[in-house]
N, C-alpha and C positions, 0 to 999 in steps of 0.2 A: 064456461059452466065448468064447477069444478068435478073431478073427475071421481066415484066411488071407487074406495078405498078396501080391497076384499081383501087383501096380504092384513090389514086389523079384524076383516071377519073371521079370516081363515085361514090362521100363518102357517097351516099344512097343505093348503091348496096350491098344485102342479100344476091344474091345466084350467083354463076357463072361454069361455067364448064372449068377445066384446062386439063395441061396434065403432066403426073408424072414422073421427070426427072430422082430421085432419092430416096430413101430409105434407111434408113442404121439404124442398132439398136445401140440406144445409153445408156445413163445408167439411164435414168429416159422414158426411151419411144422408140418412133423412128423418127428420125429428115426426115423430106421431103423435097423435093425441087420441087417447078411446075415450069411451063413456063410464066403461070400468077398466081396473085392473088390477095383475095378482103380483105386479110386477116391483116390485119394493126400490123406491128412488133413491138413493145415495141419503145418508145425514145421520147424524147421531154417532158418527163416527163408524157408522156401517156402511160398507160400499154397497154398490148398487146391483140387485141382479143383471144377470145374464138367460140369454133362453133364443128364441123363438117365435116369431109372431106372425100369422098369414104367410108361412113359408121363410121368412128372414132373419136371419140374425139379430136380437137385440143386443148391442155391445152397450149402452151407458142410459141408464136412466135417474132423471131428477125432475124435482122439484118445484112448482112456482105458484106463488098464490092461489096452494090448493088443486092445479094443475099437474097431471105426472106430464114427462113429456121420455117419449122412449124413442133414442136416439139410433137408428135402423140400419144394416147393409144394405139394403134395398127398400125401395116404394111399395107401398101396399094402397089399394083402393078408396079409396073417400068413400064413405057410405054402408061400406060389406062389412058382412061380418066374418071373423076370423075369431081363430084360435090362437090364444098363447098360451105357449108351453115353458115353464119356469125349468134353468137348471136347477136340477133341484139339491143334486151336492153338492153346489157351492154356497146355496140359500142356506140347505140345512147344518154347516159347516158354520159360516156366519152369523146362522141361531144361535149353536151350541157358546162361541169364542162370546158372543156376547152377553148370552145367560148367564156363564162361566163368571166372567165382568161383572158381573151383577152381586154375583153372590159374595164373591170374593170382596170387591170394593165394599160390600154393603158393613160385613163382620170387619175389617181394616178401619174405616172410617170408623164406627162404632165404637170399638176398642181404643182407638187413638184417636179421636175425637179432629179428625184429619178431614182433607177435602180431595174427592179425585179431579186434579185440574189439567190431564190429558189421556186421552183414550186414542191408541192407533190400533186398527184390525188392518196387518198388514196380509200379506199374503202368506207368509211362513209363520208368524207370531204374532203376537198381542203384545202391546207394550201400555202400560198406565200408570201416570204419572199422581203422588201426593205427597202434599205439603206439608210434612211429618217425617222425623225422622224413625226407621224403622229398622231393625234389625233383622238379620237371616233366618235366625232362630224364632222372631218373634213374625215374621211374614212365611215360614213352616208349620208354627201353631194356627196361624189363621188359617193355610192350604188344607190341614186336616179338618178342621172345622169346615171349612167350606164341603169339603168332600162326603164328612156325616149329613150333613145338610141334603145334597145330592142324594145319599144312599134313604133318608128319609124319604124320598119322592114324594112331597107334598105337592099339593097343585098348585100353578104358580095364578095370579090374578091378577088381572086386569080393571081397571078403573077408571071412570073421569064422573071424580067428586064435583060438586057444585062449590063454588067460591068461596060458600060460608064453610062448608066441609071443609075445604082444602085450607083456610087459615088455621085448624084444629090439627092439621094432619101434619104429623114428623115424616116429610121425607128429601131425602138430598136433591139437588139441581145444580146446574152449573151455573147458570144465571137465572134474571126472573122473568115470570113468565106470566104474559098476559092470553085468554081466552081459557078456550076449553086446555086441561089439563089431563096429558093420559100417565094413571100412576102406573108402575106393572110393580107387585109385591113377589115377592120370595118369601112366605113364612119361614122365620128364626133367621133371617137374615138378612133379606134388603127391602125398604120400601120407596121408589126412585122415579122420578118422573122423565119418561123416556120417550121415543116414537120408534123405536128399532121393532125389530121380530123378534119372540122368545118362544123356546118349548113350552109346552100345556102342561110339564111336570118336571120338578126338579133332577128328575132321574135320567130325564133324556140328556142333559148334561153330557153325563158321564164319568166325567172325572177335571179335575185339573190339577195341573202341576208346573210348580215356580220353577224357572230357569233359571234366574238372576236376580238379585236385588241389588241395587246400584244408586251410592249416592248421586241425587241431581238436583239440581238449582237449591231451592229450602228445604226439601225433602231430599226420596227416593222415589226411582224409577224400577219397576216389577215388567220381568219380562214373564209371561207365561202363555199356557195353550191349554186348550182342555178339546174334552170329546175324541172323535177321531186323530186328530192333529196331536194329540198327545199320548195315546196307543201308537198311534205308524211314529212318535219320535222315541217314546220307551223301550218299544218293539226292536227296532235299531241301534237303541243305546247296548240293550242286553244282547243281541246278536254281536256286537262288537266286542262286548267283555266275556261273553262263551269264547268265542273268538280267541284273545286274548288269554284266557283261564287256559284253554286246551294247550295253547303252546308251552305256558308254564307248568302242564302236568298238576292243576288245581280247579279246585270249585267257580262257577263264576262269585262266589261270594267271599273267598280269599285270595283273587286275580289282584287286588290293592294291596294286600300283606304279600304275596308274592312281588309283585312291583318293585315295591319299599325296598326287598329284602335283595331283589335283582339291585337296586339304585345302587346299595352300598356295597353289593360286589363291586358292582363296575369303577365306582370311586374309589376301592381298595386298589382295583388292575389298575386305573389312572396314575395312580401315585405311586405302584411299583413300577409302572410305566418311565414317569416322571423320571425318578431315581435311577432307572436303567440307562435314561438317555443323558443325565447329567455326568454319570461315569462315561461314559461313548463321547459325549461331546469334548470331556476334559480332555478326553485319550487323545481324540484328533485336534484340541487346540495343542495340545503338545508339540502334536509334530513338524506346525508350523509356527514355532517359538522364534522368533526376532526375522521372520523373514521377510518381515512388508507389507505392502498388499497382498491379500491372497484371494481368489478365486476358488469356490466348491462349487462340483453339482450334485445331489442327493439324488434317491428316489423320494416318489412323493410324502411329505411331510405336514403336519400341522401347520398353521401360520406362526403359533405361538413357538414349537418345536424351531423350526428356520429362526424366529427372531431370538430364541436360546443360542441357537450354535452362530449365529451369527457373533453374538457378545462377546461366549468364550472366542473365539479363532481375533478379535479385536484387543481382547485383553490380552492374548498370548501374542501375535504375530508384531506386533505396534504400527500397524498401518493402516487402511481401507482393506475392511474384511466382507467379503461379500460372498452367499449362498443363495443357490439355484436350487429349491426342489419340484421336480414331477416330471412328467416324460409327454410323449409327443405335441412339442411344442406348446406346453404350458405350462408354466412355471409359476412355484411361488418365490419370493422374495423376498430378502435382509439384506439391507448395507449397514457399516458401521465404521465409524472410525472412531478409531483410538484416542484420538487428540479432542474428537465432540467435536470439530472442526468441519461449516456450513457444506451440506453434500446436495442442496437443495436444485441448484443449476443441474448437478449431472444427473438427478434425478427425474427430472426435467424430459432434458434430452433423452434419456434412457425411455423413458414412456412413451414420449415420439417416434424414439427409432425403433423401438419394438414392441410396437402395439400394445402397452403397457398402459398401467392404472397404480397410483399410491402415491404416495409421500409422505415427509416429515421433518425432522426441526435438530437442534441440538446434535449432528453427528450423524444423526436414524431415519432410515429411511424403511418403510414396506411396502409391498404389493404384490402385482402380479404380473406377469407378461404372455404374450400368445407369440412365442417364437422359434426358433429351431437352436439347438444348443450352439452351432457353428455359427449362427449370426449373433448370440449372444457372447461368445467369443470373442468374434471382429470385433464388435462394436466395443468392449473392453480391454479391446490388445493395447491400442497407443495409449493405456490409462499403466502399462508396465505391471498389471496384474499376476502375480503368480498361478497359473491354472494348475 
């Protein structure tokens, strides 16, 4: 006997009573069937409802041949009348996401004559795949239109057309359908065959926000949020923007311009630092001119600075230049041979002896070690390097 599907009769039904028809132990709990249910089974890209049934938890719901199977974390008595309670925040979240996807997809598919070829309602975001190229600007224009449909707050229409009516109806569907078809219509936006739960009025979606639009296969993949998810996300982003703006002493709307200005100042400071380093490195290299192999220890520096100092030294000393920059048994290093000779064997031995990592070729190597200065000096002592 097919299960009476209360979630279609009233998608806002939160509690209900039903009679237990079967209860069988399964690998991951107990599988229960009822004479009727408001628990929505996984389908159409929408996850299954969760909640409670007769005091036990409902962790999954599936449908097969018209029968809805509830996976529960405990048994219920066969023949008993039980109360079902839907995890309403979860259901309404799924309803908002699914309905918002319909509105946006209907608009995009109409404007660009494409198909929605993939839909995933995830725990954090919703992804939709379309088989057409859509630009970010075009996606944002569709987002604006979708929200205007939401603000118009028209009634969502659910219908079950006859086969004759269906043949003349312009509706979206991912596959050929047989038997009775459930059509969900969002006026001015979408008409689609769908088995999911939807809002009663478009305004209940609240908001649609597109997060990204990226090329995917022959079209694009959109990542979107609807309803409370969109509000929570935008609130979090605003709080971060406000915090950044406060640190920069500007209004939140001016944060991006302030960051751009700061980036320019930082870039100028880096260029000035690089020029000063070049002057200092040249002076240090001059002090070691013609000394042959040279080993220098320096305070912590960025790897690129370590490399440039080693280059200066190698050109001046005429031998192997080694620079170790760091403190507390953590050093970044660069080794440069003025003649370009192979130092790979030495570097392998150094990394092995001093708990290091890195490498190079053509007379140059760079990496890091976890060793004390004395250990580094002891390792290099037999190589006649001037400390």
